[in-house]
N, C-alpha and C positions, 0 to 999 in steps of 0.2 A: 504493500500500500504506500502511495506517495505521500509526501508531506502535505500537499494541498488536499488530497482526499481525506487525510486524517483531520485536517483543520475544519472542513466544512460543517460537520455536525455541531460544532460549538456555536454556530450562528443560526438563529431562528430563521425559518422560511425554507421553501423548497424550490427546485428549479435549477437553472444554470447558475454558474458562479456570478455572472453579471446580474441576474435577477435577484440573487441573494444580496449583492451589494446595493441594488436599488431599494430592496425592502429594508435594508439596514438604514439607509439614508432617510427613508420616509418615517421609520419608527423612531429614530434618534433625533432627527432634525425637522420632521414635518414637511420635508421637501419631496414631492412626488415626481419621479422621473419616468414612471411607467408609460406615460403617454408620448415620450420623445422617440423619434426615429432611431432605431438601433445602430445603423452604420455610423451616423454622425456622433451619437452618444458614446459609442465604443472608441472612436478616434479621440475624442476629447478626454475621456477618462484615461486612455492609454498614454496620452501625452503627459498627463499629470503623474501617472505611475512611473513613466520613464524618468521624470524629473526627480523623483524621490528614490529611485533605484529599486522598485518593487516589480516582480515579474508576473504575478497572477493576482486575480481578484480577491481570493481568500486572504492572501497576505496583506493586500491593501486594506481590507476590512479591519484586520488586526492593527495596521498602521494608523488608521483613522481613530480607533478606540484609544490608542496610546497617545497620539498627537492631536490634541483638539484644535490646534491652529491650522491643521491641514484642511478642515472643512471650508473656510473662506477661500482658500487658494483653489480648491477643487471647484467650487461654485463659480469663481471668476473665470475658470477655463471653460466650464460647461455653458455658462450664459455669455454668449458672444455678443458684446455690446458694440457692434460696428454700426455707426449711424453718421449723420451729418446734416448740416443745414441745406435745405432745398435739394435733398437727395432725389435724383431723377427729375431734373428741373422741368422737363416738358410736361410731366404729369401735374406738377404744382401749377404751372401756367394754365393748364386746362381746368384744374380745380378752381383757381381764382377767377378765371374768365367765364366759365360756363356753369359750374355747379353752385358757387356761392350766390350769384344773382337769382337763380331759381329758388334756392333755400330762403333767401331774404324775402322774396315775394310770397313764399308759402307761409312763413311764420308771422308775417305782419310787421308793421313798422316799430311797434313798441314792445313786442313779446320778447321774453328772455331767450337766449341761445345757449344750449348746453352741448358741450363738446367732450368727448372721451378719447384720449390718446392712450390706447392699450399697448403695453410693451414699449414704453417711452424711452428705455435705455438711459442715456445720460442727458436727455432733454432737448437735443437739437431739433427734432421734428416737432416737439411740442411748442417750442418758441417760434419755429417756422409757421405753424398754424396760427399762433397768436399774431404774428406780423401780417399774415394774409388777411385775417379777420379785421385787424385794426386798419389796414389799408382800405378795406371794403366799407367799414362802418364809420371810421374816424375814431380817434383815441377816446373822446368823451363817451360816445355811444358804446364803444367796446367795454369801458370800465363799468357802465351802467347795465349793460344787457348780457355780456358774455361771462360764462363760467366754464373754465377748462379743467377737467379732471384727468390727470396724467398718472398712470399706474404702471408698476414694474415689480417683478418678483425679487430683483437684485437690490438689496439695501444699499450697497456701496454706490451703484449707479444712481439710485434715487437721491442719495445725499449730494452727489455731484450735480444732479439736475436741479435740486432745490437751491443751490448756491447761485445758479444762473450766471456763472463766471467762466469765460472761455479765452483761450489763447488767440493770438493773431492768426495763427495757422488754422485753427478751428473755424474761424468766421470768414475765411477767404471766399467760400461760395456765395456769401450774402452780397447782393448788389450794394454799391457804395451808398446810394441814397437811403436805403433801408437801414444800413449799418449806422449811419449818422443819426437817423431819427429814433432808433429803438435801442441803441447801446451807448453806455457811458464808459469812458476810459477810466480805468482804475489801475495805475501803475502800468505793468506790462500786459494786463489782462483787460478784457472788455466784459461789462456786466449789463444784463438786460434791465430795461427801465423798471424801477421799483414800483411806480404807480400802476403800470400794467401788470406787473408780476403779482399784485394782490388778487387778481382775478383768476389765478391759477393755483390748483390744489394738487400736490403730489402725495401719493400714498401707495402702500404695498397691496398688490392684488394678484393672486395666482389664478390665471385664466382657466386652469384645469379643474379647480375645485371651489373657488370663492364666488360669491354671488355677484352678478353684473350690476353696473350703475344703470338706472332706469331713466326713461324720458329723454333720450339723447337725440340731438338733431344732426350732429356730425360725429362719425366714429372712424378713427384712423387706427389701423393695426397693420403696419407695413413690415414685411419680411419677418414676421413672428410665427404665423401659422405653419410655415414650411418646416419648422423644427419638429412638429408633432405628426404622429401617424394619423391615418384616415379616421379612425374611430374618435380620437381625441379632437381632431379638427371639427368633426360633425358636432360634438358636444359643445365646443366653444362657439361655433357658428349659431347653434340653437340659442345660446345666451345672448349673442349679439342681436339675433332677431328679436328676442324679448326686449332688449335694451333700447332698440332704435324706434323712434317715432315713425308713423306711417309715411311722413313726408321726408324722412331723414335719408342720409347717404352714408355708405360704407366705403372707405378708401383703403385699398390693400397694396401690397408690394408687387413688383413686376413679375414674380414667379408664382403668384397666387391667383388662380383663375375661377374657382368655384364651379367647375364643370359639372360636378355631380351633386350640386346643392341648389338646383334651379327652383326647388319648392320653397326655399327660404329667401333667396335673393336673385334678382334679375339684373343683368348688366345694363348700365347706362352707357358706358364706354369701356368695352373689354380691353382695348389696347392700353388705356390709362388706368385700368383696374378700379373703376368707380362703379358701385352697385347701389341699388335701392331695394327696399324691403318688399317682399311679396306679402300683401295684407290678406289675412284670412278672416272670414266672418266667425265671430264667437258663437258658441253653442246657444247662448241666451238670445242672440240676434236671430238665429235660425228658428228657434221655437216661437219667437214673437212673430216672425213673418208667417210661419205656418198657422199660428192661431188667428192672425188677421185674415189670412186667405180663407180659413174655414168659416169665419163669421160672415165674410162677404158672400161666399157660395150659398150659405144658409138663407140669405135674404132673397135669392132669385129662385124662380121656378126650376126645379131640378130637371124636369123632363126637357124643357126648352134648352137649358144649358147643355144637357147631354147630347141632344140632337144637333145643336149648333156646333158643339165641339167635334162631333163625329164628322159633320159635313165639311167643316172648315179646316180639319186637321191637315198639316203639311205632308203627312204620310198617307199614302194610298191605303184604304181599308175597305174590305168587303166582309159581308156576313153570310154564312151558309147555314141552312137548317139541317136537321138530322138526316134528311133524305138526300143531301148533297145539292139542294136547289139554292141558287143565288137569290137572296132576299134583300140585301142592302149593298150599296156601293157609294162611297162619298165622292165629292167633286174631283178630288185629286186622282182617285182610282178611275173614274170615268174618262178624264182627260188623258191619263197616262196610258191606259190599256184599251182605249177606244170603245168603252162600254156605253150603253144608252139605257134609258128607262125600259125599252122593249126587251132588254136582256134580263131584267128582273123577273124571276119566276121560272127561268130556264135552268136545266141541270148544269152544274158546273162543268161536267165532263164534255158538254157540247160546245163550250166556249174556248177560245184560243188561250185565255188566261190560265186555263187548267194545266197547260204544259209549257207555256212561255210567259215569263222568262225562266221559271223553274217548274219542275214537275210537282203539282199540288195534289194529284189524285192519290198516289200511294202514301204520301205523307199525311194527307187529311185522314185517310183510313187508319194510319198509325196513331194519330192523335185521338181519334174516336175510340179505338180499341184499348189503348193504354191510359186514356183519360189524363193526358199530360200535354204541356206545351212542347211543340216541336219547332226547333229553330233551324233554318236553312241558311248556311253561309255560302256565298258565291265562291267559285273557283278563283285561285290566285291570278290567273291570266284572263279573267272575264272582262277586264277593262282595257285590254290591249288595243282593240279596234277604236278608231276615232269617235264613231257615233254610238258605240255600245254603252248601254246603261246597266248598272250593277245594283242589285237589290239584296238586302238581308230580309228574310221572310220569317215571320213568327205565326204559327198556327196554334190558336188557343181554344180548346173545347169549352163549351158553355153548358152548365148543368143547373138543374133545379132539383136539389136533393139527389136522388138516384137517377132521375130522368135526364137524358141527353137532349139538349135543346138544339145544338148546332155548334158552330165555331166561328170565331173571327179570324181573319187573315190580314196581317199588317205588312205592307211593303215599305221598307225604309230605303230610300235612294242613297246609296253610299258611293256613287260613281265618282264624285269629286273627291271624297275621302280616299278612295282607292288610288286615284291618280296622284293625289298628293303623297300618299304612302310610297307609290312607285318613284315619284320624284325625290322623296326623302331618301329612299334606298340608293338612288343614283347619286344624290348629293353626298351621302355618307361614303359611298364607294370612292367618289372623287376626293373626299376628305381623307380617306385612308391612303390614297395615292400621294396626296400632299404631305401627309405625315411621314410616309416612307422616304420621300425626297429630303424632307427636313432633317430626318434622323439617320441619313445614310452613313454618316461617319461614326455613329454610336453602335458598336458591335452588340452591346447588351440588349438593344431594342430591336434587332433585326428579326428575331423569331416572333416577337410580339407584333411587329408591323405586318408580318405575313398572316398571322392569325387574325389581325384586326380587320382584314378584308372578308372574312368568312361570314360573320353574323353581326347583328346589331348589338347584341349583348357583349360580344368581344370588343366592339368599338368603344363602349363605355369603360370597360376594364382597362383597355390600352390608354385611353385618355387620362384615367386616374394615375396609371403608372408613369405616363409622360409628365404629368404635373408633379408627381413625387420626385422624378429624376431632376426636373428643373429646380425644385426646391432644394434638392440635395446639392446640385451644382452651385446654387446661390449660397447655401450654407458653407460649402468649401471655399467659395470666393471670399466670403467674409472671414473665414478662418485664415486664409492666405493673407488677406489684408491686415488682420490682426498680427500675424507672424511677421509680415513685412515691416509693420510699425516697430515691432520689437527689434528686428534686425537693423533698422535705421538708427534706433537708439544705440545699439551695440556698435555700429559703424562709427557713429559720432564719437563715442567714447574711445574707440580704437584710434581714430584720427587725432583726438586730443592727446592720448597717451604717446602716439608716435611723435607729435610735435614736441612734447615734453622730453622724450627720449633723444630726439635730435639736438635739442638745446643742451641737454646734459652731456651728450657726446661731444658737441662743439666746445662746451665749457671745459670738459676733461682734456680735450685735445689742446686747448689753449694753455691749460695748467702744465700738461706734460711738455709742451714746446717751450714754455717760459722757465722751466726748472734749470735749463742749462746742463742737464744730465741725460745721458743715454738711458732710456727706460725700455725694458723688454718685459712683457708679461706672458707667462706660459701657463698651460693647463697641467693637469696631473699626468698627461701623457707626454709632457715636455714639448708640446707643439706651440708655436708662437701665436698669441692672440692679439697683442698690441706691440707695435714697433714704432716709436715716436720719431719725429723729424731729426732729433739729435743723433739717434742711432743710425739713421740713413746717412747723415752728413759725415759721421765718424767712420762707419764701416763700409760705406759705399754700396749698401744693399737697400733697395726701395722697400717701403712697407708692403706693397702688394706682392712683391717677390718673397718676402719673409713670412707673410701671414699663412698660417696653417702648416708651415714646415717644421720639421723636428729641429730643435735648437742645436743639437750636436751634428746635424747634417748640413748646417750653413757654412759656406766657405768665406770666413772672415778672419781677420788677423788676431783674434782673441784666442789664446790657448785654453780651451774649455775643459781639458782633462782634469785640471786642478779644481775646476768648479763642480765636477760631476758628483763627488762624494758629499760635500756640504749641501748641494742642491737636493740630493736624495733624502738627507736628514731633515731638511726643511719641509719637503713634500710629505715625508712620513710623519711630521708633527713632533719629531724628537727635538728639534731646535726651532725657536721662533725666529731667530736671526743669525746670519753668518756673514763674515766679511773675509775676503781673499784679496791679496795684492798680487798683481800679475804684470809681467812684461809683455807688451803686445805691439803689433804694427798697425798704424791707422791706415785709412784708405790711400794716403799719400806715400805710404811705405816708411814712414818715420817711426822710430822706436819711442814708445811712451810707456810710462809706468802708471798702472791703473789700480784703482780701489773698487772692487766689485762687492756690492752689498746685496745679500739674498734675504728676502722677506716672504713669509708664508701668507697666502690669501685664502680666507675661509671664515667659518663661523667659530672656530676654536681648534684646539690641538687635535680633537677627534674628527674634525670635518675640514681638512685642508683641501682646497679645490684647485690650487695652483700656486705660483710663486712670481715675485717681482725681482728683476735683476737691475740694480741701479749701478751704472758704470760711470765713474768720474776720474779724472787724472789726479794723481798725488801732487800735492803742492810743489810747484816748480816745474812740472811737466807741461808740455804744450797741449792746447785744446781750443781750436778755433775753426770756424767754418771755411777759412781760405787756405787751410793746409799748413799755415805757419805755426811755429811753437812760440811759447812765451819766454824763452831764454834770450 
């Protein structure tokens, strides 16, 4: 049994190690990750596990239990707060130019306007919405009428949003005119106007489990739904539907299309991701309408209404008695099938309607024998001819107790519906082809695109998978953006350190050059690391020629054999310092007497990493750059 397998039973919950981790976070921190898409969630958690050096989920649960400070770091990684002012500027232009005028006309000149910015992150889009509304209403009307509720599950992001303070780089997307009107300079940062900020309320709200804010006129939730799976998205959208007023608008991110939620929201502009609420009649309204209709009918003569309704019905209807004789035919049946009053009283079998457009005789007998309604559905290809008409037929037997009175036959003309269905099928097939071309480079969707052409049900499934893939790509883009920002910060730090290192190296070179002493620095392998200008001038070997070479392999006029033993003692840490006097030839071939001082380089006697050789002439011997001596 592996260590991970032994560890799992100690944590409550069942399922995969990832599900156990998710259950642990919900139980200990009240943060439910079960609705998040698994590929993105696994990548984010794995990134944090790699940062702390943990290999598997079970070990990471143990790490979380021991290190309480790890929870905020994990949530910061999971909750990708990538946002910005006027993000996707074309959508904001459409929102300000087309949607806000409609909304202001719908709510009235003095009514309050309630806005909900769900998943507000660090507040940039919330303040963008405030600027757009203030431009449309004016600052005074904005403060009197507008209330903006901004919610987020990440407390750190909420705290940043509440401060309303941003750097010059953050506000670059804001047009200069808006920046001057709505932001105040505060040192190196810019702060949103305090008088307008009072109309904005920031608070924590978990879209997956907390109650929604009600009576909302504008609801923005951009690039948030894409992190959740389909079931959780449906639950959140149900809450949005409850929250939004009938005249309100929903503003989503560019990867969120609501293809499979047409019962909740209909698109106003699908390209700009603006939707409006599908209003449903409440149960109380339905019962009220039904009761009113019942009272009105009761006030009219029932027989006249029944006859009138039969005669004027848009569906062709005929009535047959128990002997199969035609007794009634309304106006629509007479005009559609060429019947006249002379045909009343004739057997149905003698009339053309008995076999055209469908066979009524055998089905009428079936309805009489089994005493049930028989429905006849036209063939799928019945409407292929230009002038063909297609009918759905219902044969309903009429009884009075056990006695069979006859039957009514209703012909519903579904020609237009069938042709529209055929056109819809054709359009859907064309849409399938368009999706194939659009996704030709995505290998994972090739199989789905082929299946997408087969049936209408597969079309809906493929569209949902396509939306999920787009959301996943948008999620990865935001992760990459977050990573790029981190890398830019690291690069700035590396550049700053490089500049400091260059300055230190230049300073060190100046010191070594100004000492008037030949300085050679070697590592533990006795290879030259530093060779100053004095060494070059004295021994005739350039720094680039000496660097990296073994000290005792250099062809210079210094007799290094007498230096070898004291150098080894210094490198071994036995001696901190050693001095040797030597007779040598300089680069001019002149005899000089030198004093060589050896110093150890390191953190202590037990950690010597190299040595410094300081070479200077003994008093009275020559040492000058022009090759002359001092005598």
